C-alpha positions as CSV (number, residue, x, y, z in Angstrom):
1,M,-58.2,4.5,-30.7
2,P,-58.5,7.7,-28.7
3,K,-55.7,10.3,-29.2
4,A,-54.6,10.0,-25.5
5,V,-54.1,6.2,-25.9
6,N,-52.0,6.7,-29.0
7,M,-49.9,9.3,-27.3
8,H,-49.4,6.9,-24.3
9,I,-48.3,4.0,-26.6
10,A,-45.9,6.3,-28.5
11,L,-44.3,7.5,-25.2
12,C,-43.9,3.9,-24.0
13,I,-42.3,2.9,-27.3
14,I,-39.9,5.8,-27.2
15,T,-39.0,5.2,-23.5
16,C,-38.4,1.5,-24.2
17,T,-36.2,2.3,-27.2
18,L,-34.1,4.8,-25.3
19,V,-33.7,2.5,-22.3
20,A,-32.7,-0.4,-24.6
21,C,-30.0,1.8,-26.2
22,G,-28.1,3.0,-23.1
23,Q,-24.9,1.5,-21.7
24,K,-25.8,-1.6,-19.8
25,G,-22.9,-2.2,-17.5
26,V,-19.3,-1.4,-16.6
27,P,-17.1,-3.6,-18.8
28,E,-14.3,-5.5,-17.1
29,E,-11.8,-3.7,-19.3
30,M,-12.4,-0.6,-17.3
31,Y,-11.3,-2.2,-14.1
32,G,-7.8,-1.1,-13.0
33,S,-5.8,2.1,-12.7
34,W,-6.0,5.1,-15.1
35,T,-4.0,8.3,-15.4
36,S,-4.2,11.5,-17.4
37,S,-1.5,13.8,-18.6
38,L,-1.2,17.3,-17.2
39,S,-4.3,19.1,-18.5
40,P,-5.9,22.5,-18.0
41,V,-8.8,22.8,-15.5
42,T,-11.0,25.7,-14.6
43,V,-12.7,26.1,-11.2
44,R,-15.7,28.5,-11.2
45,T,-17.0,30.3,-8.1
46,E,-20.0,32.4,-7.7
47,P,-19.2,35.1,-5.1
48,S,-22.5,36.8,-5.7
49,R,-25.6,35.8,-7.6
50,M,-24.8,35.3,-11.3
51,K,-21.3,36.9,-10.9
52,F,-18.7,34.3,-11.6
53,E,-15.0,34.1,-11.1
54,F,-12.7,31.6,-12.8
55,H,-9.5,30.1,-11.5
56,K,-7.3,28.2,-13.9
57,D,-4.4,25.8,-13.5
58,S,-3.3,22.4,-14.8
59,I,-3.7,19.0,-13.0
60,I,-3.3,15.3,-13.4
61,I,-6.2,12.9,-12.5
62,E,-5.5,9.3,-11.4
63,F,-8.0,6.7,-10.3
64,T,-8.7,3.0,-9.9
65,I,-12.0,1.4,-10.8
66,K,-12.7,-1.7,-8.8
67,E,-14.9,-4.7,-9.6
68,D,-17.6,-3.5,-7.2
69,K,-18.0,-0.5,-9.5
70,T,-16.4,2.0,-7.2
71,A,-13.6,4.4,-8.0
72,R,-10.9,5.9,-5.8
73,G,-8.2,8.4,-6.8
74,T,-7.0,11.9,-7.0
75,I,-8.0,15.0,-9.0
76,G,-5.0,17.2,-8.8
77,G,-4.3,17.6,-5.0
78,A,-7.8,16.4,-4.0
79,S,-8.8,12.8,-3.2
80,F,-12.1,11.2,-3.9
81,E,-14.1,7.9,-3.5
82,G,-17.2,7.4,-5.6
83,A,-19.4,5.2,-7.6
84,V,-19.1,4.4,-11.3
85,K,-22.5,4.6,-12.9
86,T,-23.6,3.7,-16.4
87,N,-25.6,6.1,-18.7
88,W,-28.3,3.5,-19.1
89,I,-31.2,5.8,-20.3
90,L,-29.9,7.6,-23.3
91,P,-27.9,6.2,-26.2
92,V,-24.2,6.8,-26.0
93,E,-24.2,7.9,-29.6
94,M,-26.6,10.7,-28.7
95,T,-24.8,11.9,-25.5
96,G,-21.2,10.8,-25.9
97,V,-21.3,9.7,-22.3
98,A,-21.2,6.0,-21.4
99,F,-20.3,6.3,-17.7
100,T,-20.2,8.8,-14.9
101,I,-17.7,8.6,-12.1
102,K,-19.0,10.4,-9.0
103,C,-16.1,12.3,-7.4
104,P,-16.9,14.1,-4.2
105,T,-13.5,15.7,-3.5
106,R,-11.6,16.4,-0.2
107,G,-9.0,19.1,-0.6
108,P,-8.2,21.7,-3.3
109,L,-7.4,20.7,-6.8
110,F,-4.5,23.1,-7.1
111,E,-2.7,25.6,-4.8
112,N,-5.0,28.6,-5.5
113,D,-8.2,26.6,-5.7
114,P,-10.7,28.7,-3.7
115,L,-13.0,25.7,-3.1
116,P,-11.5,23.2,-0.6
117,A,-14.1,20.5,-1.3
118,K,-16.6,20.1,-4.2
119,Y,-18.8,17.6,-5.8
120,L,-17.4,16.7,-9.3
121,E,-18.2,14.1,-11.9
122,L,-16.2,12.6,-14.7
123,W,-18.4,12.1,-17.7
124,V,-16.6,9.3,-19.5
125,G,-17.1,8.4,-23.2
126,P,-17.3,4.8,-24.5
127,M,-14.5,2.3,-23.6
128,G,-11.5,2.2,-25.9
129,D,-7.7,2.0,-25.6
130,T,-8.0,5.3,-23.8
131,L,-10.8,6.9,-21.8
132,V,-11.9,10.4,-22.7
133,A,-13.7,12.3,-20.0
134,E,-15.0,15.7,-19.2
135,L,-14.6,16.9,-15.6
136,R,-17.7,18.6,-14.4
137,Y,-18.7,20.6,-11.3
138,T,-22.1,19.3,-10.4
139,E,-22.9,20.8,-7.1
140,N,-26.3,22.5,-6.4
141,G,-27.6,21.5,-9.9
142,A,-24.7,23.0,-11.8
143,H,-23.1,21.2,-14.8
144,F,-20.1,23.4,-15.3
145,P,-17.5,21.8,-17.6
146,M,-14.0,22.2,-16.0
147,G,-11.8,20.4,-18.5
148,E,-11.3,17.5,-20.8
149,F,-8.9,14.6,-19.9
150,V,-7.6,11.6,-21.8
151,F,-6.8,8.6,-19.6
152,T,-4.4,5.8,-20.3
153,R,-4.1,2.6,-18.4
154,K,-1.6,3.2,-15.6
155,E,1.5,0.9,-15.6
156,I,1.9,-1.1,-12.4
157,D,5.3,-0.7,-10.9
């Protein structure tokens, strides 16, 4: 076989293997309301090219995941509505991320937050008794880690 054909076959096998290993769907156990404890968060701004400023505080994140795979909640003082996506391409064991919750926010996260709205994502690990997630600023191609949060199922009053 020609070398190009062998390379093409190898790439197909690798792609199929990776796709077969990713998270396939949102488990029913994730549906419901979740809350974090008060945890530190850092907002990064870029007032001029490659000159960053960092603003720190602590916040609580609360959200509800519905059966239609959407999430709604608050990140500190900001509210959001977004989709819950699975990490279906790469194996969870390789990335540590099983799900991504899209969180376009309205409002500042805390009193001195310089950005009144921002596009955030929660990068959530595999489902367990708790959800462990990293909050990331993902606007304009950024992937800035803002803080790590541990979520427990919220008790219904």
